[in-house]
C-alpha positions as a LaTeX table, in Angstrom:
\begin{tabular}{lrrr}
\hline
Residue & $x$ (\AA) & $y$ (\AA) & $z$ (\AA) \\
\hline
Met1 & 111.80 & 16.13 & 134.47 \\
Arg2 & 111.77 & 13.53 & 137.10 \\
Arg3 & 112.34 & 10.03 & 135.63 \\
Arg4 & 109.68 & 7.48 & 136.57 \\
Thr5 & 110.92 & 4.10 & 137.58 \\
Gly6 & 109.57 & 0.56 & 137.91 \\
Ala7 & 106.57 & $-1.14$ & 136.27 \\
Arg8 & 104.52 & 2.02 & 136.38 \\
Gly9 & 107.08 & 3.95 & 134.37 \\
Phe10 & 107.20 & 1.06 & 131.81 \\
Leu11 & 103.52 & 0.92 & 131.52 \\
Leu12 & 103.26 & 4.65 & 131.11 \\
Gly13 & 105.84 & 4.59 & 128.37 \\
Phe14 & 104.06 & 1.65 & 126.69 \\
Cys15 & 100.88 & 3.65 & 126.62 \\
Phe16 & 102.43 & 6.66 & 125.03 \\
Thr17 & 104.14 & 4.61 & 122.34 \\
Leu18 & 100.89 & 2.87 & 121.78 \\
Leu19 & 99.31 & 6.21 & 121.08 \\
Trp20 & 102.26 & 7.35 & 118.91 \\
Gln21 & 101.92 & 4.31 & 116.75 \\
Ala22 & 98.10 & 4.50 & 116.48 \\
Gly23 & 98.55 & 4.29 & 112.67 \\
Trp24 & 98.58 & 0.56 & 112.97 \\
Gly25 & 95.06 & 0.77 & 114.51 \\
Val26 & 93.76 & 3.08 & 111.77 \\
Leu27 & 95.18 & 0.58 & 109.14 \\
Ala28 & 93.37 & $-2.28$ & 110.83 \\
Leu29 & 90.16 & $-0.36$ & 110.79 \\
Val30 & 90.56 & 0.34 & 107.08 \\
Leu31 & 91.37 & $-3.19$ & 106.27 \\
Trp32 & 88.25 & $-4.24$ & 108.10 \\
Leu33 & 86.18 & $-1.86$ & 106.22 \\
Leu34 & 87.64 & $-3.30$ & 102.99 \\
His35 & 86.85 & $-6.71$ & 104.18 \\
Arg36 & 83.21 & $-5.66$ & 104.60 \\
Trp37 & 82.98 & $-3.70$ & 101.26 \\
Leu38 & 85.28 & $-5.70$ & 98.95 \\
Gly39 & 85.47 & $-9.12$ & 100.61 \\
Ile40 & 89.32 & $-9.19$ & 101.16 \\
Ser41 & 90.59 & $-11.61$ & 103.79 \\
Leu42 & 89.99 & $-10.67$ & 107.49 \\
Tyr43 & 93.40 & $-11.90$ & 108.22 \\
Trp44 & 95.07 & $-8.58$ & 107.05 \\
Ser45 & 92.98 & $-6.61$ & 109.46 \\
Cys46 & 93.77 & $-8.97$ & 112.43 \\
Ala47 & 97.54 & $-8.92$ & 111.42 \\
Ala48 & 97.65 & $-5.08$ & 111.50 \\
Leu49 & 95.81 & $-5.10$ & 114.82 \\
Gly50 & 98.31 & $-7.55$ & 116.25 \\
Val51 & 101.37 & $-5.65$ & 114.99 \\
Trp52 & 100.12 & $-2.61$ & 116.63 \\
Pro53 & 100.69 & $-3.52$ & 120.36 \\
Leu54 & 103.65 & $-5.68$ & 119.49 \\
Ser55 & 105.55 & $-2.94$ & 117.78 \\
Ala56 & 104.70 & $-0.52$ & 120.64 \\
Leu57 & 106.00 & $-3.04$ & 123.15 \\
Leu58 & 109.31 & $-3.56$ & 121.37 \\
Ala59 & 109.80 & 0.20 & 120.86 \\
Thr60 & 109.20 & 0.76 & 124.63 \\
Val61 & 111.79 & $-1.92$ & 125.58 \\
Phe62 & 114.33 & $-0.55$ & 123.24 \\
Ile63 & 113.76 & 3.02 & 124.64 \\
Arg64 & 114.12 & 1.75 & 128.22 \\
Leu65 & 117.38 & $-0.07$ & 127.30 \\
Gly66 & 118.73 & 3.01 & 125.61 \\
Thr67 & 118.09 & 5.34 & 128.57 \\
Gly68 & 119.53 & 3.02 & 131.09 \\
Gly69 & 116.29 & 1.54 & 132.46 \\
Ala70 & 114.80 & 2.12 & 135.86 \\
Gly71 & 117.98 & 1.42 & 137.85 \\
Ala72 & 120.11 & 4.11 & 136.31 \\
Gln73 & 121.87 & 6.09 & 138.87 \\
Ala74 & 121.31 & 9.86 & 139.04 \\
Arg75 & 124.18 & 11.80 & 137.69 \\
Gln76 & 125.98 & 14.24 & 139.82 \\
Asn77 & 125.05 & 17.85 & 139.29 \\
Arg78 & 128.27 & 19.68 & 138.32 \\
Asn79 & 126.59 & 23.06 & 137.36 \\
Pro80 & 128.22 & 25.62 & 139.76 \\
Tyr81 & 125.25 & 28.09 & 139.17 \\
Ser82 & 122.60 & 25.66 & 140.41 \\
Ala83 & 120.95 & 26.13 & 143.83 \\
Asp84 & 122.30 & 22.64 & 144.94 \\
Asn85 & 125.84 & 23.47 & 144.31 \\
Ala86 & 125.87 & 27.13 & 145.23 \\
Arg87 & 127.23 & 26.75 & 148.75 \\
Met88 & 129.84 & 24.02 & 147.80 \\
Phe89 & 131.15 & 26.08 & 144.89 \\
Leu90 & 131.44 & 29.37 & 146.77 \\
Gly91 & 132.27 & 28.06 & 150.13 \\
Val92 & 135.73 & 29.42 & 150.02 \\
Ala93 & 137.25 & 32.25 & 148.00 \\
Asn94 & 140.87 & 30.92 & 148.05 \\
Gly95 & 140.06 & 27.35 & 147.65 \\
Ala96 & 142.05 & 26.36 & 150.73 \\
Ala97 & 139.27 & 24.80 & 152.97 \\
Pro98 & 135.63 & 24.01 & 153.04 \\
Ala99 & 133.24 & 26.56 & 154.44 \\
Gly100 & 133.44 & 26.76 & 158.16 \\
Ala101 & 136.87 & 25.21 & 158.45 \\
Pro102 & 139.71 & 27.77 & 159.04 \\
Val103 & 143.11 & 27.36 & 157.47 \\
Pro104 & 145.42 & 25.96 & 160.14 \\
Gly105 & 147.84 & 28.57 & 161.43 \\
Glu106 & 146.17 & 31.44 & 159.67 \\
Pro107 & 143.61 & 33.83 & 161.04 \\
Val108 & 140.60 & 33.64 & 158.65 \\
Arg109 & 137.65 & 35.97 & 158.24 \\
Thr110 & 134.38 & 35.02 & 156.76 \\
Ala111 & 132.00 & 37.20 & 154.66 \\
Val112 & 128.58 & 36.07 & 154.00 \\
Leu113 & 127.12 & 36.87 & 150.53 \\
Val114 & 123.32 & 37.26 & 150.87 \\
Ile115 & 122.84 & 37.48 & 147.09 \\
Trp116 & 120.23 & 35.92 & 145.00 \\
Arg117 & 122.09 & 36.30 & 141.70 \\
Lys118 & 124.69 & 33.59 & 141.83 \\
Ala119 & 126.70 & 34.99 & 138.96 \\
Ile120 & 127.78 & 37.95 & 141.19 \\
Ala121 & 128.67 & 35.67 & 143.93 \\
Gln122 & 130.76 & 33.60 & 141.73 \\
Ser123 & 132.51 & 36.64 & 140.27 \\
Leu124 & 133.33 & 37.91 & 143.76 \\
Ala125 & 134.77 & 34.47 & 144.58 \\
Gln126 & 137.03 & 34.66 & 141.51 \\
Lys127 & 138.18 & 38.21 & 142.53 \\
Leu128 & 138.96 & 37.15 & 146.08 \\
Arg129 & 140.58 & 33.87 & 145.33 \\
Asp130 & 144.01 & 35.19 & 146.25 \\
Ala131 & 143.00 & 36.71 & 149.49 \\
Pro132 & 144.43 & 34.06 & 152.06 \\
Asp133 & 142.46 & 35.42 & 155.02 \\
Leu134 & 138.99 & 35.77 & 153.64 \\
Arg135 & 136.51 & 33.12 & 152.95 \\
Leu136 & 133.14 & 33.63 & 151.18 \\
Val137 & 129.98 & 31.83 & 152.13 \\
Phe138 & 127.04 & 32.10 & 149.64 \\
Glu139 & 123.62 & 32.16 & 151.24 \\
Pro140 & 120.77 & 33.39 & 148.82 \\
Ser141 & 117.98 & 33.03 & 151.37 \\
His142 & 117.05 & 35.71 & 153.63 \\
Ser143 & 115.55 & 33.30 & 156.14 \\
His144 & 118.91 & 31.50 & 156.50 \\
Ala145 & 121.19 & 34.48 & 156.34 \\
Arg146 & 121.16 & 35.22 & 160.09 \\
Ala147 & 121.95 & 31.58 & 160.94 \\
Ala148 & 124.73 & 31.59 & 158.41 \\
Val149 & 126.34 & 34.88 & 159.88 \\
Arg150 & 126.18 & 33.44 & 163.39 \\
Ala151 & 127.43 & 30.05 & 162.43 \\
His152 & 130.45 & 31.31 & 160.64 \\
Gly153 & 131.18 & 34.32 & 162.93 \\
Ala154 & 131.10 & 36.38 & 159.86 \\
Cys155 & 133.00 & 39.75 & 159.88 \\
Ala156 & 130.98 & 41.13 & 156.97 \\
Ala157 & 127.78 & 40.49 & 155.09 \\
Leu158 & 126.95 & 41.71 & 151.58 \\
Val159 & 123.12 & 42.03 & 151.21 \\
Glu160 & 121.77 & 42.57 & 147.69 \\
Val161 & 118.56 & 44.62 & 147.21 \\
Ala162 & 116.49 & 43.13 & 144.36 \\
Glu163 & 115.46 & 45.52 & 141.55 \\
Ser164 & 112.01 & 44.06 & 141.47 \\
Gly165 & 111.46 & 44.55 & 145.14 \\
Gly166 & 109.24 & 41.83 & 146.75 \\
Ser167 & 110.67 & 39.56 & 149.23 \\
His168 & 114.22 & 40.94 & 148.59 \\
Gly169 & 113.41 & 44.56 & 148.29 \\
Val170 & 114.94 & 47.47 & 150.23 \\
Ser171 & 112.58 & 47.19 & 153.09 \\
Asp172 & 113.27 & 43.54 & 153.68 \\
Cys173 & 116.99 & 43.97 & 153.20 \\
Leu174 & 117.11 & 46.78 & 155.83 \\
Glu175 & 115.07 & 44.72 & 158.30 \\
Leu176 & 117.56 & 41.83 & 157.79 \\
Cys177 & 120.45 & 44.31 & 158.52 \\
Ala178 & 118.65 & 45.53 & 161.63 \\
Arg179 & 118.50 & 41.90 & 162.95 \\
Leu180 & 121.94 & 41.20 & 162.06 \\
Arg181 & 123.17 & 44.36 & 163.87 \\
Glu182 & 121.44 & 43.07 & 166.98 \\
Glu183 & 122.54 & 39.45 & 166.73 \\
Ala184 & 126.00 & 39.89 & 165.38 \\
Pro185 & 127.37 & 43.38 & 166.14 \\
Gln186 & 130.77 & 42.40 & 165.00 \\
Cys187 & 129.59 & 41.86 & 161.42 \\
Lys188 & 129.88 & 44.80 & 159.03 \\
Leu189 & 127.03 & 45.35 & 156.76 \\
Leu190 & 127.39 & 46.21 & 153.02 \\
Leu191 & 124.22 & 46.88 & 151.06 \\
Met192 & 124.13 & 46.47 & 147.36 \\
Cys193 & 121.30 & 48.46 & 145.66 \\
Pro194 & 120.14 & 49.31 & 142.12 \\
Glu195 & 121.35 & 52.90 & 141.27 \\
Gln196 & 118.12 & 53.48 & 139.34 \\
Asp197 & 115.92 & 52.84 & 142.26 \\
Asn198 & 115.70 & 56.30 & 143.93 \\
Glu199 & 113.90 & 54.92 & 146.96 \\
Ala200 & 116.55 & 52.27 & 147.72 \\
Val201 & 119.35 & 54.67 & 147.21 \\
Ala202 & 117.63 & 57.19 & 149.56 \\
Arg203 & 117.00 & 54.61 & 152.25 \\
Ala204 & 120.54 & 53.16 & 151.84 \\
Val205 & 122.03 & 56.70 & 152.44 \\
Glu206 & 119.76 & 57.20 & 155.36 \\
Ala207 & 120.59 & 53.89 & 156.89 \\
Lys208 & 124.30 & 54.53 & 156.57 \\
Arg209 & 123.96 & 57.93 & 158.26 \\
Ala210 & 122.05 & 56.28 & 161.10 \\
Gly211 & 124.52 & 53.58 & 161.43 \\
Arg212 & 122.13 & 50.82 & 160.61 \\
Ile213 & 124.59 & 49.65 & 157.84 \\
Asp214 & 128.28 & 50.36 & 157.36 \\
Asp215 & 128.36 & 51.11 & 153.59 \\
Phe216 & 126.55 & 50.47 & 150.28 \\
Val217 & 127.51 & 49.97 & 146.67 \\
Phe218 & 125.59 & 50.06 & 143.46 \\
Tyr219 & 124.93 & 47.40 & 140.86 \\
Asp220 & 127.15 & 49.01 & 138.30 \\
Ala221 & 130.15 & 49.03 & 140.49 \\
Ser222 & 133.07 & 46.87 & 139.27 \\
Met223 & 133.66 & 43.60 & 141.10 \\
Asp224 & 137.13 & 44.82 & 141.96 \\
Tyr225 & 135.54 & 47.77 & 143.78 \\
Val226 & 132.96 & 45.53 & 145.73 \\
Ala227 & 135.84 & 43.04 & 146.58 \\
Ser228 & 137.94 & 45.83 & 147.99 \\
Lys229 & 134.96 & 47.03 & 150.09 \\
Leu230 & 134.73 & 43.56 & 151.60 \\
Leu231 & 138.47 & 43.26 & 152.24 \\
Ala232 & 138.39 & 46.63 & 154.00 \\
Met233 & 135.64 & 45.62 & 156.36 \\
\hline
\end{tabular}
């Protein structure tokens, strides 16, 4: 949840605390009724009514102090599986240089992973960590994949077909491959498709025979096999 800051956040917290401690208001009402019926001092009802907002105010202040207040700095996101850190975490398979920066004195090839499941991309990065001449660039968005292939001069692209279809189904993936074939003919295209999806498998076989892709693998293929496919391209 996004943290609210400033006077508005403090006022909102005070209102919630006031509702949370509404028991003081109920007590004040009961004491007022007892004053009317039994003649007890009205002082007790006024005291309970005064304690209600005062206790809510003090509780809100303590909560704000305990959580660092409005000026607390945002913590760095260190989760390697999050969308914000995906490209940074998988920029390089061998950990030698950031994405887009070749290792001095060594020929470096780049493979773009157009994969929406970050765990697979991370597993491939671990498998290819010892490959000194291959870098991996993670790009989960189809709309940015073509730009990533052009920007890095990629020698290969692994495109994942989603099991649920939709915007990452086999039709969209093959359309992306067709555009990549036109714009970056040097880029080898490897399709990853679910083996249970008969339509996706049939269309992948047809695309390979027609030369629209270079090869395809299944979901249940081992990471070693997929990594060897990328290295061979």
